[in-house]
N, CA, C and O atoms as a DFTB+ gen file, in Angstrom:
564 C
 N C O
     1  1       1.135      -1.035       0.111
     2  2      -0.166      -0.030      -0.069
     3  2       0.832       1.343       0.138
     4  3       1.794       1.419       0.903
     5  1       0.345       2.339      -0.718
     6  2       0.800       3.493      -0.920
     7  2       1.027       4.215       0.423
     8  3       0.064       3.752       1.034
     9  1       1.500       4.843       1.098
    10  2       1.367       6.168       1.663
    11  2      -0.246       6.985       1.887
    12  3      -0.903       7.192       2.908
    13  1      -0.430       7.225       0.837
    14  2      -1.750       7.986       0.631
    15  2      -2.795       6.608       1.196
    16  3      -3.635       6.733       2.087
    17  1      -2.522       5.378       0.484
    18  2      -3.793       4.251       0.551
    19  2      -3.747       4.342       2.324
    20  3      -4.781       4.564       2.953
    21  1      -2.521       4.156       2.953
    22  2      -2.729       3.820       4.553
    23  2      -3.575       4.920       4.902
    24  3      -4.534       4.804       5.666
    25  1      -3.217       6.020       4.329
    26  2      -3.643       7.492       5.424
    27  2      -5.621       7.557       4.454
    28  3      -6.582       8.056       5.040
    29  1      -5.689       7.185       3.572
    30  2      -7.379       7.251       3.336
    31  2      -7.802       6.265       4.058
    32  3      -8.911       6.526       4.525
    33  1      -7.301       4.966       4.439
    34  2      -7.619       3.995       5.437
    35  2      -7.814       4.570       6.519
    36  3      -8.991       4.525       6.877
    37  1      -7.082       5.131       7.234
    38  2      -7.005       5.464       8.836
    39  2      -7.864       6.637       8.945
    40  3      -8.305       6.877      10.069
    41  1      -8.252       7.583       7.776
    42  2      -9.130       8.308       7.818
    43  2     -10.977       7.690       7.675
    44  3     -11.887       8.089       8.402
    45  1     -11.057       7.106       7.038
    46  2     -11.998       5.859       7.004
    47  2     -12.320       5.438       8.481
    48  3     -13.299       5.712       9.176
    49  1     -11.229       4.708       8.745
    50  2     -11.314       4.344      10.164
    51  2     -11.700       5.122      11.429
    52  3     -12.236       4.593      12.403
    53  1     -11.429       6.232      11.348
    54  2     -11.470       7.557      12.257
    55  2     -12.755       7.871      11.812
    56  3     -13.342       8.335      12.789
    57  1     -13.422       7.859      10.940
    58  2     -14.802       8.422      10.505
    59  2     -15.986       7.631      10.824
    60  3     -17.183       7.883      10.685
    61  1     -15.384       6.637      11.276
    62  2     -16.898       5.243      11.961
    63  2     -17.186       5.919      13.200
    64  3     -18.343       5.896      13.620
    65  1     -16.066       6.659      13.988
    66  2     -16.344       7.063      15.229
    67  2     -16.421       8.957      15.120
    68  3     -15.680       9.752      14.542
    69  1     -17.924       9.201      16.133
    70  2     -18.512      10.350      16.040
    71  2     -17.911      10.933      16.977
    72  3     -17.358      11.939      16.532
    73  1     -17.690      10.756      18.411
    74  2     -17.394      10.749      19.486
    75  2     -15.614      10.789      19.690
    76  3     -14.999       9.832      19.220
    77  1     -14.871      11.831      20.344
    78  2     -13.846      12.093      20.523
    79  2     -13.300      11.056      21.414
    80  3     -12.190      10.614      21.118
    81  1     -13.863      10.624      22.395
    82  2     -13.672       9.541      23.267
    83  2     -13.390       8.230      22.671
    84  3     -12.488       7.423      22.895
    85  1     -14.477       8.212      21.778
    86  2     -14.177       6.847      21.279
    87  2     -12.659       7.012      20.298
    88  3     -11.905       6.055      20.473
    89  1     -12.178       7.986      19.401
    90  2     -11.488       8.006      19.120
    91  2      -9.811       8.222      19.724
    92  3      -8.727       7.978      19.194
    93  1     -10.120       8.696      20.847
    94  2      -8.995       8.558      21.724
    95  2      -8.818       7.008      22.205
    96  3      -7.730       6.507      22.488
    97  1      -9.865       6.448      22.241
    98  2      -9.849       4.999      22.406
    99  2      -9.411       4.306      21.432
   100  3      -8.657       3.371      21.701
   101  1      -9.759       4.573      20.061
   102  2      -8.966       3.966      19.040
   103  2      -7.602       3.976      18.740
   104  3      -7.020       3.075      18.136
   105  1      -6.886       5.434      19.347
   106  2      -5.728       5.804      19.268
   107  2      -4.980       4.873      20.273
   108  3      -3.848       4.457      20.025
   109  1      -5.797       4.495      21.658
   110  2      -5.158       4.053      22.682
   111  2      -4.473       2.531      22.118
   112  3      -3.314       2.196      22.359
   113  1      -5.290       1.851      21.460
   114  2      -5.904       0.639      20.960
   115  2      -5.062       0.617      19.830
   116  3      -4.906      -0.520      19.385
   117  1      -4.576       1.353      19.331
   118  2      -3.256       0.849      17.980
   119  2      -2.129       1.013      18.643
   120  3      -1.245       0.291      18.184
   121  1      -1.583       2.073      20.097
   122  2      -0.745       1.833      20.683
   123  2      -0.559       0.577      21.205
   124  3       0.504      -0.032      21.079
   125  1      -1.781       0.031      21.941
   126  2      -1.623      -1.533      22.585
   127  2      -1.105      -2.485      21.503
   128  3      -0.459      -3.490      21.799
   129  1      -1.403      -2.144      20.231
   130  2      -0.953      -3.265      19.064
   131  2       0.188      -2.938      18.410
   132  3       0.468      -3.568      17.391
   133  1       1.064      -1.876      18.887
   134  2       2.247      -1.493      18.369
   135  2       3.464      -2.322      18.567
   136  3       3.681      -2.071      19.752
   137  1       4.523      -3.246      18.157
   138  2       5.461      -4.280      18.446
   139  2       6.136      -3.670      19.388
   140  3       6.651      -2.579      19.142
   141  1       6.245      -4.208      20.518
   142  2       7.452      -3.983      22.003
   143  2       8.949      -3.630      20.989
   144  3       9.278      -4.318      20.022
   145  1       9.766      -2.312      21.530
   146  2      10.829      -2.457      20.925
   147  2      11.894      -2.962      21.648
   148  3      11.586      -3.021      22.839
   149  1      13.040      -3.359      21.425
   150  2      14.146      -4.255      21.876
   151  2      14.431      -3.257      23.020
   152  3      14.642      -2.129      22.574
   153  1      14.498      -3.344      24.359
   154  2      15.294      -2.977      25.684
   155  2      16.315      -1.798      25.307
   156  3      16.422      -0.637      25.703
   157  1      17.130      -2.697      24.233
   158  2      18.547      -2.018      23.497
   159  2      18.469      -0.421      23.135
   160  3      19.172       0.578      23.289
   161  1      17.196      -0.766      22.560
   162  2      16.970       0.401      21.900
   163  2      16.494       1.745      22.674
   164  3      16.522       2.900      22.248
   165  1      16.141       1.366      23.672
   166  2      15.544       2.687      24.616
   167  2      16.861       3.456      25.205
   168  3      17.294       3.384      26.355
   169  1      17.414       4.257      24.040
   170  2      18.462       4.827      24.448
   171  2      18.353       6.353      24.194
   172  3      17.502       6.792      23.420
   173  1      19.219       7.154      24.849
   174  2      18.740       8.591      24.457
   175  2      19.020       9.199      23.009
   176  3      18.794      10.376      22.729
   177  1      19.622       8.109      21.983
   178  2      19.715       9.040      20.809
   179  2      18.417       8.444      20.004
   180  3      18.227       8.710      18.817
   181  1      17.758       7.814      20.584
   182  2      16.283       7.385      20.049
   183  2      15.020       8.132      20.319
   184  3      13.951       7.945      19.738
   185  1      15.280       9.062      21.334
   186  2      14.517       9.585      22.200
   187  2      14.013      10.925      20.794
   188  3      14.728      11.624      20.075
   189  1      12.897      10.833      20.872
   190  2      12.500      12.370      19.857
   191  2      12.059      13.360      20.742
   192  3      10.962      13.224      21.282
   193  1      12.883      14.509      21.006
   194  2      13.399      15.902      21.273
   195  2      11.621      16.689      20.647
   196  3      10.977      16.686      19.598
   197  1      11.464      17.286      22.099
   198  2      10.294      17.737      21.525
   199  2       8.943      17.441      22.126
   200  3       7.964      18.173      21.975
   201  1       8.957      16.302      22.826
   202  2       7.728      15.193      22.912
   203  2       7.986      15.460      24.331
   204  3       9.097      15.371      24.854
   205  1       6.403      15.943      25.199
   206  2       6.925      15.694      26.724
   207  2       6.883      14.597      27.482
   208  3       7.330      14.501      28.625
   209  1       6.130      13.424      26.597
   210  2       6.475      12.315      27.824
   211  2       7.785      11.610      26.596
   212  3       7.940      12.056      25.459
   213  1       8.395      10.732      27.054
   214  2       9.576       9.567      26.199
   215  2       8.872       9.162      24.906
   216  3       7.647       9.202      24.792
   217  1       9.681       8.780      23.962
   218  2       9.518       8.473      22.636
   219  2      10.466       8.209      22.151
   220  3      11.185       9.116      21.731
   221  1      10.921       6.590      21.991
   222  2      11.732       5.939      21.207
   223  2      11.185       5.902      19.886
   224  3      10.052       5.429      19.796
   225  1      11.852       6.375      18.645
   226  2      11.713       6.072      17.485
   227  2      13.203       5.292      17.147
   228  3      14.208       5.729      17.707
   229  1      13.294       4.334      16.383
   230  2      14.228       3.667      15.885
   231  2      14.131       3.284      14.510
   232  3      13.233       2.569      14.069
   233  1      15.162       3.818      13.772
   234  2      14.554       3.422      11.843
   235  2      15.732       2.463      11.752
   236  3      16.777       2.412      12.400
   237  1      15.253       1.716      10.753
   238  2      15.874       0.873      10.108
   239  2      16.139       0.763       8.640
   240  3      15.231       0.264       7.976
   241  1      17.205       1.135       8.028
   242  2      17.035       1.268       6.293
   243  2      17.259      -0.717       5.527
   244  3      18.353      -1.185       5.211
   245  1      16.059      -1.391       5.432
   246  2      16.702      -2.875       5.549
   247  2      17.061      -2.960       3.706
   248  3      16.664      -2.085       2.935
   249  1      17.679      -3.894       3.364
   250  2      18.514      -4.236       1.849
   251  2      17.347      -4.466       0.990
   252  3      17.663      -4.990      -0.078
   253  1      15.986      -4.213       1.144
   254  2      14.815      -3.726       0.263
   255  2      14.908      -2.379       0.238
   256  3      13.865      -1.804      -0.072
   257  1      15.914      -1.661       0.489
   258  2      15.780      -0.098       0.323
   259  2      14.553       0.725       1.258
   260  3      14.209       1.906       1.273
   261  1      14.242      -0.063       1.755
   262  2      12.793       0.600       2.825
   263  2      13.049       1.050       4.149
   264  3      13.821       0.412       4.864
   265  1      12.584       1.899       4.481
   266  2      13.053       2.188       5.947
   267  2      12.092       1.898       6.638
   268  3      10.958       2.157       6.238
   269  1      12.349       1.188       8.047
   270  2      11.207       0.711       9.256
   271  2      11.283       1.367      10.138
   272  3      12.340       1.947      10.384
   273  1      10.393       1.476      10.771
   274  2      10.698       1.925      12.102
   275  2       9.803       1.626      13.227
   276  3       8.631       1.998      13.279
   277  1      10.456       0.881      14.197
   278  2       9.718       0.758      15.841
   279  2      10.101       1.772      16.571
   280  3      11.196       2.328      16.486
   281  1       9.183       2.057      17.339
   282  2       8.800       3.066      18.381
   283  2       7.929       2.797      19.486
   284  3       7.106       1.886      19.398
   285  1       8.043       3.610      20.682
   286  2       7.366       3.146      22.083
   287  2       7.302       4.495      22.489
   288  3       7.869       5.385      21.856
   289  1       6.533       4.728      23.682
   290  2       6.605       5.355      24.672
   291  2       6.066       5.044      25.947
   292  3       5.330       4.062      26.041
   293  1       6.366       5.853      27.109
   294  2       5.525       5.714      28.298
   295  2       4.693       6.567      28.555
   296  3       4.798       7.185      29.615
   297  1       3.674       6.830      27.690
   298  2       2.588       7.811      27.707
   299  2       1.734       6.738      26.638
   300  3       2.140       6.430      25.517
   301  1       0.444       6.249      27.277
   302  2      -0.498       5.460      26.368
   303  2      -0.861       6.538      25.002
   304  3      -0.481       6.262      23.864
   305  1      -1.538       7.611      25.284
   306  2      -1.904       8.666      24.105
   307  2      -0.958       8.769      23.154
   308  3      -1.247       8.515      21.985
   309  1       0.555       9.232      23.591
   310  2       1.550       9.483      23.050
   311  2       1.714       7.990      22.043
   312  3       1.578       8.120      20.826
   313  1       1.957       6.840      22.531
   314  2       2.400       5.430      22.312
   315  2       0.901       5.281      20.804
   316  3       1.052       4.884      19.649
   317  1       0.061       5.605      21.254
   318  2      -0.878       5.538      19.897
   319  2      -0.480       6.488      19.061
   320  3      -0.341       6.009      17.936
   321  1      -0.255       7.524      19.103
   322  2       0.194       8.661      18.223
   323  2       1.044       7.943      17.191
   324  3       0.692       7.477      16.107
   325  1       2.383       7.957      17.831
   326  2       3.623       7.361      17.260
   327  2       2.926       6.209      16.492
   328  3       3.112       6.269      15.277
   329  1       2.160       5.165      16.928
   330  2       2.115       3.964      15.909
   331  2       1.382       4.339      15.020
   332  3       1.769       3.884      13.943
   333  1      -0.116       5.383      14.870
   334  2      -0.003       6.069      13.569
   335  2       0.974       6.032      12.700
   336  3       0.970       5.330      11.690
   337  1       2.072       6.960      13.123
   338  2       2.744       7.564      12.398
   339  2       4.095       6.194      11.713
   340  3       4.753       6.227      10.673
   341  1       4.064       5.205      12.757
   342  2       4.527       3.600      12.072
   343  2       3.677       3.286      11.053
   344  3       3.925       3.323       9.848
   345  1       2.594       2.955      11.633
   346  2       1.904       2.413      10.452
   347  2       1.427       3.168       9.228
   348  3       0.848       2.480       8.387
   349  1       1.586       4.625       8.947
   350  2       1.553       5.160       7.675
   351  2       2.994       5.055       7.228
   352  3       3.103       4.388       6.199
   353  1       4.080       5.504       7.690
   354  2       5.407       5.724       7.068
   355  2       6.140       4.442       6.873
   356  3       6.704       4.299       5.788
   357  1       6.233       3.338       7.893
   358  2       7.519       2.745       7.792
   359  2       6.612       1.631       6.679
   360  3       5.411       1.444       6.487
   361  1       7.771       1.085       6.143
   362  2       7.784       0.118       4.804
   363  2       7.758       0.907       3.504
   364  3       7.122       0.529       2.520
   365  1       8.438       1.957       3.547
   366  2       8.296       2.992       2.343
   367  2       9.969       3.689       2.332
   368  3      10.841       3.952       3.159
   369  1       9.812       3.762       1.186
   370  2      11.394       4.394       0.728
   371  2      11.446       5.598       1.773
   372  3      10.573       6.196       2.402
   373  1      13.325       5.743       1.671
   374  2      13.156       7.324       2.707
   375  2      12.860       8.085       1.596
   376  3      12.757       9.255       1.962
   377  1      12.651       7.956       0.247
   378  2      12.399       9.336      -0.209
   379  2      10.661       9.357      -0.366
   380  3      10.091      10.345      -0.829
   381  1      10.132       8.480      -0.045
   382  2       8.721       8.436       0.008
   383  2       8.353       9.013       1.141
   384  3       7.482       9.881       1.072
   385  1       8.936       8.660       2.453
   386  2       8.775       9.017       4.154
   387  2       9.290      10.764       3.669
   388  3       8.681      11.634       4.292
   389  1      10.367      11.283       2.603
   390  2      10.705      12.604       3.134
   391  2       9.868      13.247       2.569
   392  3       9.548      14.272       3.172
   393  1       9.084      12.958       1.103
   394  2       8.612      13.454       0.589
   395  2       6.561      13.207       0.884
   396  3       5.668      13.480       0.083
   397  1       6.460      12.760       1.960
   398  2       4.787      12.394       2.039
   399  2       4.129      13.778       2.610
   400  3       4.680      14.499       3.443
   401  1       2.881      14.017       2.028
   402  2       2.271      15.008       2.660
   403  2       1.160      14.203       3.540
   404  3       0.286      13.440       3.129
   405  1       1.445      14.589       4.832
   406  2       0.660      13.506       5.952
   407  2      -0.935      14.622       6.286
   408  3      -1.191      15.357       7.240
   409  1      -1.625      14.341       5.190
   410  2      -3.251      14.935       5.282
   411  2      -3.730      14.340       6.401
   412  3      -4.389      15.064       7.147
   413  1      -3.543      13.018       6.763
   414  2      -4.458      12.588       7.518
   415  2      -4.287      13.036       8.729
   416  3      -5.217      12.618       9.418
   417  1      -3.590      13.657       9.317
   418  2      -3.240      14.291      10.962
   419  2      -4.591      15.629      11.119
   420  3      -5.303      15.999      12.053
   421  1      -4.440      16.045       9.668
   422  2      -5.466      17.017       9.713
   423  2      -6.931      16.520       9.341
   424  3      -7.856      16.953      10.028
   425  1      -7.119      15.918       8.630
   426  2      -8.324      14.922       8.337
   427  2      -9.186      14.300       9.016
   428  3     -10.395      14.265       8.788
   429  1      -8.442      13.629      10.132
   430  2      -9.291      13.402      11.250
   431  2      -9.054      14.080      12.444
   432  3      -8.980      13.335      13.421
   433  1      -8.922      15.194      12.645
   434  2      -9.000      16.007      13.374
   435  2      -8.008      15.899      14.707
   436  3      -8.290      16.353      15.815
   437  1      -6.716      15.157      14.334
   438  2      -5.686      15.342      15.377
   439  2      -5.350      16.772      16.102
   440  3      -5.205      17.046      17.294
   441  1      -5.288      17.506      15.024
   442  2      -4.620      18.848      15.376
   443  2      -5.271      19.594      16.560
   444  3      -4.674      19.798      17.618
   445  1      -6.623      20.013      16.291
   446  2      -7.738      20.634      16.947
   447  2      -7.937      19.713      18.724
   448  3      -8.016      20.137      19.876
   449  1      -7.951      18.313      18.099
   450  2      -8.440      17.747      19.682
   451  2      -7.328      17.163      20.745
   452  3      -7.469      16.490      21.766
   453  1      -5.881      17.825      19.928
   454  2      -4.612      17.324      20.948
   455  2      -4.556      18.154      21.896
   456  3      -5.066      19.219      21.547
   457  1      -4.147      18.169      23.012
   458  2      -3.279      19.578      23.641
   459  2      -2.380      20.001      23.027
   460  3      -1.901      19.389      22.072
   461  1      -1.813      21.505      23.570
   462  2      -1.031      21.740      22.660
   463  2       0.512      20.997      22.909
   464  3       1.392      21.307      22.106
   465  1       0.766      20.262      23.739
   466  2       1.864      19.636      23.873
   467  2       2.036      18.375      23.348
   468  3       3.174      18.053      23.004
   469  1       1.218      17.679      23.234
   470  2       0.846      16.820      22.281
   471  2       0.790      16.814      20.877
   472  3       1.197      15.934      20.119
   473  1       0.097      18.172      20.530
   474  2       0.534      18.649      18.888
   475  2       1.633      18.811      18.582
   476  3       2.157      18.384      17.553
   477  1       2.243      19.575      19.597
   478  2       3.708      19.547      19.498
   479  2       4.586      18.273      19.296
   480  3       5.491      18.188      18.466
   481  1       4.118      17.087      20.347
   482  2       4.740      16.321      20.229
   483  2       4.784      15.358      19.067
   484  3       5.754      14.616      18.912
   485  1       3.633      15.358      18.156
   486  2       2.927      14.965      16.951
   487  2       3.725      15.444      16.027
   488  3       4.383      14.629      15.381
   489  1       3.831      16.564      15.803
   490  2       4.811      17.470      14.841
   491  2       6.662      17.183      14.771
   492  3       7.564      17.251      13.936
   493  1       6.506      16.880      16.037
   494  2       8.527      16.440      16.704
   495  2       8.524      15.250      16.025
   496  3       9.645      14.832      15.733
   497  1       7.335      14.406      15.601
   498  2       7.594      12.877      15.850
   499  2       7.424      13.034      13.853
   500  3       8.364      12.619      13.175
   501  1       6.267      13.603      13.205
   502  2       6.524      13.609      11.587
   503  2       7.825      14.164      11.501
   504  3       8.527      13.405      10.832
   505  1       8.551      15.320      11.952
   506  2       9.636      15.968      11.937
   507  2      10.525      14.963      11.465
   508  3      10.842      14.681      10.310
   509  1      10.994      14.300      12.921
   510  2      12.110      13.083      12.774
   511  2      11.793      12.242      11.939
   512  3      12.770      11.649      11.481
   513  1      10.715      11.899      11.496
   514  2      10.670      10.754      10.904
   515  2      11.415      10.760       9.264
   516  3      12.076       9.918       8.656
   517  1      10.899      12.263       8.897
   518  2      10.955      12.784       7.654
   519  2      12.689      13.448       7.604
   520  3      13.489      13.601       6.682
   521  1      12.730      13.669       8.797
   522  2      14.364      13.597       8.671
   523  2      15.300      12.684       8.592
   524  3      16.453      12.881       8.208
   525  1      14.633      11.219       9.109
   526  2      15.941      10.112       8.994
   527  2      15.479       9.631       7.363
   528  3      16.278       8.829       6.878
   529  1      14.389       9.982       6.520
   530  2      13.926       9.775       5.512
   531  2      14.703      10.591       4.528
   532  3      14.981      10.082       3.442
   533  1      15.048      11.711       4.788
   534  2      16.328      12.718       3.966
   535  2      17.560      12.182       4.245
   536  3      18.259      12.078       3.237
   537  1      18.183      11.721       5.491
   538  2      19.070      11.164       5.788
   539  2      19.501       9.783       4.815
   540  3      20.447       9.403       4.125
   541  1      18.658       9.490       5.088
   542  2      19.057       7.939       4.525
   543  2      18.782       7.648       2.874
   544  3      19.158       6.581       2.389
   545  1      18.033       8.774       1.968
   546  2      17.845       9.135       0.709
   547  2      19.223       8.668       0.040
   548  3      19.126       8.044      -1.016
   549  1      20.565       8.928       0.590
   550  2      21.619       9.066      -0.186
   551  2      22.061       7.796      -0.104
   552  3      22.805       7.333      -0.969
   553  1      21.520       6.878       1.277
   554  2      22.317       5.264       0.985
   555  2      21.860       4.715       0.483
   556  3      22.401       3.610       0.449
   557  1      20.392       4.819      -0.462
   558  2      19.838       4.077      -1.314
   559  2      19.935       4.536      -2.839
   560  3      19.757       3.763      -3.780
   561  1      20.300       6.155      -2.992
   562  2      20.590       6.306      -4.066
   563  2      21.894       6.120      -5.001
   564  3      21.841       6.403      -6.197
């Protein structure tokens, strides 16, 4: 699936819920489904700066030329948010990740329903994932 196809699927999943408490429950559930990261990856070098809670984001460029992310957080909502980002961006080329227009964030209403600190954290996640994409483009080219 392309990044846009995954975003469209998420938009459809979220549109099923009208109430924001239900949407938060979906975000929390997605966080619970996020595969656990190896304890050895809970290092400062993988912490996303700008998040109020701790968020670890580990990039791995595989032999197929695609960038895969594993992530974790010490806060349930934040873990759900990072799981959304991993779901959308993981498994694509660094260029696709760097160039991605992440319209699903606005379309599902995340920006207006997150606290300012969580919204800033989400933007930090997006920025970090895109930076990994930019940095690793050269290795693939």
